[in-house]
C-alpha positions as CSV (number, residue, x, y, z in Angstrom):
1,M,182.7,85.2,192.4
2,T,182.0,87.1,189.4
3,P,182.1,90.8,189.2
4,T,178.6,93.0,187.8
5,G,178.2,96.4,186.4
6,A,180.8,98.7,186.0
7,S,183.1,97.0,188.3
8,R,183.3,94.2,185.7
9,L,184.1,96.6,182.9
10,T,187.6,97.7,185.0
11,R,188.9,94.1,185.1
12,P,190.9,93.4,181.9
13,L,190.8,89.7,179.6
14,L,194.0,88.0,180.0
15,V,194.3,86.5,176.5
16,V,198.0,84.2,176.2
17,D,199.6,82.9,173.3
18,G,200.2,79.7,174.6
19,D,202.4,78.3,172.3
20,S,204.7,81.7,172.9
21,L,204.7,81.2,177.0
22,A,205.2,77.3,176.5
23,H,208.2,77.5,173.9
24,R,209.9,80.3,176.8
25,A,209.1,78.3,179.6
26,Y,211.0,75.4,178.3
27,H,214.3,77.3,177.3
28,A,214.1,79.4,180.5
29,L,213.8,76.5,182.6
30,P,216.5,73.3,183.3
31,S,215.6,70.2,181.3
32,S,216.0,68.5,184.5
33,M,212.9,69.9,186.0
34,K,210.7,66.0,185.5
35,R,207.7,64.5,186.4
36,A,207.4,61.5,188.9
37,N,207.7,59.5,185.5
38,G,210.9,61.1,184.6
39,R,209.0,62.5,181.6
40,P,210.0,66.5,180.9
41,G,208.0,68.9,183.1
42,N,210.1,72.1,182.8
43,A,207.4,73.9,180.1
44,L,204.4,72.6,181.8
45,T,205.9,73.9,185.2
46,G,207.2,77.0,184.2
47,F,203.6,77.9,181.6
48,M,201.6,77.3,184.6
49,S,203.4,79.2,187.2
50,M,203.5,82.3,184.9
51,L,200.0,82.1,184.7
52,L,198.9,81.8,188.3
53,R,201.6,85.0,188.6
54,L,199.5,86.8,186.0
55,W,196.3,86.1,187.5
56,Q,197.9,87.4,190.9
57,A,199.1,90.6,189.4
58,E,196.6,91.6,186.7
59,R,193.1,90.1,188.4
60,P,191.4,89.9,184.8
61,R,187.6,89.0,184.4
62,A,188.7,85.9,182.7
63,V,191.4,84.4,180.7
64,V,191.9,82.4,177.7
65,V,194.5,81.0,176.4
66,G,195.3,80.5,172.2
67,W,197.2,77.7,170.5
68,D,198.4,76.5,167.5
69,T,197.5,73.4,165.7
70,L,201.4,71.7,165.0
71,G,201.5,69.7,161.8
72,R,198.1,71.4,160.3
73,P,198.6,74.0,157.8
74,T,196.9,77.6,157.4
75,Y,196.2,79.8,154.6
76,R,199.8,81.5,155.5
77,N,201.2,78.3,153.8
78,A,198.9,78.1,151.4
79,L,200.0,81.9,150.1
80,L,203.9,81.2,151.1
81,D,205.7,77.6,150.9
82,S,208.3,78.6,153.0
83,Y,206.1,80.0,155.9
84,Q,207.7,78.9,159.1
85,S,209.6,76.0,156.8
86,G,212.3,74.8,159.1
87,R,211.3,75.2,162.5
88,V,212.2,71.7,164.6
89,F,210.5,71.7,167.8
90,D,212.7,69.1,170.7
91,P,210.3,66.0,171.3
92,D,210.1,67.1,175.0
93,L,208.6,70.3,174.4
94,V,206.3,69.2,171.4
95,E,205.1,66.4,174.1
96,Q,204.1,69.0,177.2
97,L,202.7,71.0,174.7
98,E,200.3,68.4,174.1
99,L,199.7,68.0,177.3
100,L,199.2,71.8,178.3
101,P,196.1,72.6,176.8
102,G,194.1,69.8,179.0
103,L,196.1,71.2,182.5
104,V,194.6,74.8,181.4
105,S,191.3,73.6,181.1
106,A,191.4,71.7,184.9
107,A,192.3,74.7,186.0
108,G,188.8,76.6,184.7
109,I,190.8,78.3,182.2
110,V,189.4,78.7,178.4
111,S,191.3,77.4,175.9
112,A,191.3,77.9,172.0
113,K,192.4,75.7,169.5
114,E,191.1,74.9,166.4
115,P,193.0,73.3,162.8
116,G,193.0,76.0,160.0
117,Y,194.1,78.9,162.9
118,E,197.4,80.3,164.5
119,A,197.3,81.2,168.6
120,D,198.1,84.8,167.2
121,D,194.2,84.5,165.4
122,F,192.8,84.2,168.7
123,L,194.4,86.8,170.2
124,A,193.0,88.8,167.6
125,A,189.8,87.5,168.1
126,A,189.5,88.0,171.7
127,V,190.6,91.5,171.1
128,A,187.7,92.3,168.8
129,Q,185.5,90.6,171.1
130,E,186.6,92.8,173.8
131,R,186.5,96.2,172.3
132,G,183.1,95.2,170.9
133,R,182.1,94.9,174.6
134,R,184.0,98.2,175.4
135,G,186.5,96.3,177.7
136,S,190.1,96.5,178.1
137,A,192.2,93.4,177.1
138,L,195.9,92.3,178.0
139,V,198.1,90.1,175.4
140,V,200.9,87.9,176.7
141,T,202.8,86.8,173.8
142,S,206.6,86.9,172.4
143,D,205.1,87.7,168.8
144,R,206.1,90.7,167.7
145,D,203.4,90.4,164.7
146,A,200.6,90.9,167.7
147,F,202.4,94.9,168.2
148,Q,199.1,95.4,165.8
149,L,196.4,95.0,168.5
150,A,198.2,97.4,170.9
151,D,195.5,100.7,171.2
152,E,194.1,102.3,173.9
153,Q,192.3,99.1,175.2
154,T,194.8,96.5,174.5
155,T,198.3,96.3,176.1
156,I,201.0,93.6,174.7
157,L,202.3,92.1,178.0
158,Q,205.7,90.9,176.3
159,P,208.2,88.1,178.3
160,V,211.1,89.2,179.3
161,R,214.0,87.2,181.6
162,G,212.6,83.7,180.5
163,V,208.8,84.2,182.2
164,S,209.5,86.2,185.3
165,E,208.8,89.1,183.9
166,T,206.9,91.1,181.4
167,A,207.4,94.4,179.7
168,R,204.3,96.5,178.7
169,V,203.9,97.7,174.8
170,G,201.4,99.9,174.0
171,P,200.8,102.1,170.6
172,A,203.9,104.3,171.9
173,Q,206.3,101.8,172.4
174,V,205.2,100.3,169.3
175,R,206.3,103.8,167.6
176,E,209.4,103.6,169.6
177,R,210.3,100.3,168.3
178,Y,209.1,99.8,164.7
179,G,208.6,103.9,164.1
180,V,205.1,103.1,162.9
181,E,201.6,102.9,164.1
182,P,200.2,99.5,165.5
183,R,197.8,99.4,162.7
184,Q,200.8,99.7,160.3
185,V,202.9,96.6,161.5
186,P,201.3,94.3,159.0
187,D,202.4,96.4,156.2
188,F,205.7,96.8,157.7
189,I,206.6,93.0,158.2
190,A,205.2,92.9,154.6
191,L,208.2,95.3,153.0
192,R,210.9,94.3,155.8
193,G,209.9,90.4,155.9
194,D,210.3,88.4,158.7
195,P,212.7,86.2,159.1
196,S,211.7,83.6,162.1
197,D,208.4,83.1,159.6
198,R,210.5,82.9,156.7
199,I,209.3,85.9,155.1
200,P,211.4,87.8,153.0
201,G,210.0,91.5,152.4
202,A,210.2,93.7,149.7
203,R,214.0,93.2,148.0
204,G,216.6,95.9,149.3
205,V,214.1,96.7,152.2
206,G,215.1,96.8,155.8
207,E,213.6,98.1,159.0
208,K,214.4,102.1,158.5
209,T,213.3,101.7,154.7
210,A,209.9,100.2,155.7
211,A,209.2,102.5,158.6
212,R,210.1,106.0,156.4
213,L,207.7,104.6,153.3
214,L,205.0,103.9,155.7
215,A,205.1,107.5,157.2
216,E,205.2,109.2,153.6
217,Y,202.4,106.5,152.2
218,G,200.6,105.4,154.8
219,T,199.7,101.8,153.5
220,L,201.2,99.2,151.8
221,Q,198.2,99.6,149.3
222,A,198.7,103.2,148.9
223,L,202.5,102.5,148.0
224,L,201.7,100.4,145.5
225,A,199.1,101.9,143.8
226,E,201.6,104.5,143.0
227,G,203.8,102.2,141.5
228,R,206.4,101.2,143.9
229,F,207.5,97.7,143.8
230,A,205.5,96.6,141.0
231,A,207.1,94.0,140.4
232,E,206.6,92.3,143.9
233,A,202.9,93.6,144.3
234,G,201.2,90.6,144.5
235,R,203.8,88.6,146.8
236,L,203.6,91.9,149.2
237,R,200.1,91.6,149.3
238,D,200.3,88.2,150.3
239,F,202.6,88.8,152.8
240,R,201.0,91.4,154.4
241,R,197.6,88.9,154.1
242,I,200.4,86.6,156.1
243,A,201.0,89.0,158.6
244,T,197.7,90.0,159.8
245,L,196.0,88.1,162.8
246,D,192.7,86.7,161.7
247,A,190.1,88.2,164.0
248,T,187.0,86.0,162.8
249,A,188.9,82.4,164.7
250,P,186.0,81.0,166.5
251,L,186.3,81.6,170.3
252,P,184.5,79.4,173.0
253,P,182.2,81.8,175.3
254,L,184.5,84.2,177.1
255,D,182.2,84.9,180.3
256,D,183.3,86.3,183.5
257,R,185.3,83.7,185.3
258,E,187.8,82.9,187.9
259,P,190.2,80.2,187.3
260,D,189.7,76.9,189.4
261,W,193.6,76.7,190.9
262,A,192.3,74.2,193.4
263,A,191.5,71.9,190.7
264,G,194.5,72.7,188.4
265,A,197.0,71.8,191.5
266,A,194.9,68.5,191.4
267,A,195.6,67.6,187.4
268,A,199.4,69.1,188.2
269,R,199.2,66.3,190.8
270,E,197.8,63.7,188.3
271,L,201.1,64.8,186.3
272,G,203.3,63.7,188.5
273,L,204.2,67.7,189.0
274,E,204.3,68.0,192.9
275,R,205.9,71.5,193.2
276,L,203.6,72.7,190.9
277,A,200.7,71.5,192.6
278,D,202.0,72.8,195.8
279,R,202.9,76.3,194.1
280,L,198.8,76.0,192.4
281,E,197.4,75.3,195.9
282,A,199.1,77.8,197.9
283,G,197.7,80.3,194.6
284,A,194.1,79.0,195.5
């Protein structure tokens, strides 16, 4: 049943980084976990099981899952040739990443996927939309770029211990971990760099120096306006743009909607995932 009025606004929107959670599930669960046809099933099983647990624990008003479009460049690649270069995914993981959006949709959960955008961008777009309606959001991701989304209405749920638990990250936790405000995270990444995305950062600047500079100047732009890092200014602005999540990413409607776990179970059974199907049916 769809909640209405004030009760609706007390329930958060659950926003999930599909690729991030699928990667964690794939590496957390044994490769011996197969579908009936002998093909891999660990990422599919772990992802959907975690999604069910999150829904049961948080009872959100709706769930939306954002996805990368593998092999399709974004504006970030145009700004930095080395962006995310060298990443090689196991074929067994890629196969399951191709199946997951359909399985998620079969369970009545919204998927957002579009060439030119990353999963992170859909997280930002969903959070911006929820802020506009004065609701709250829970963002599930392992990607610390998403810390820029944290505020009084938005909490990051960071998976720990594989996909079995999450840690809650709000503005206070961002300050504790990085020494900066959430809004400063793109500036921080531009200065410090991000090895996982192959963003080099400013020469000679590490985590502590980046935090100290932002405490003094407030923003990367203010720092550059004072003549700091003049020789690298253009590149640092590009790095900041790369690190900034694009809240204009196109989203399907995010109306209040309960998952259809029974339909998800039927889809899992068609994929030869009997144990997952039983788990989803029990959740329904």
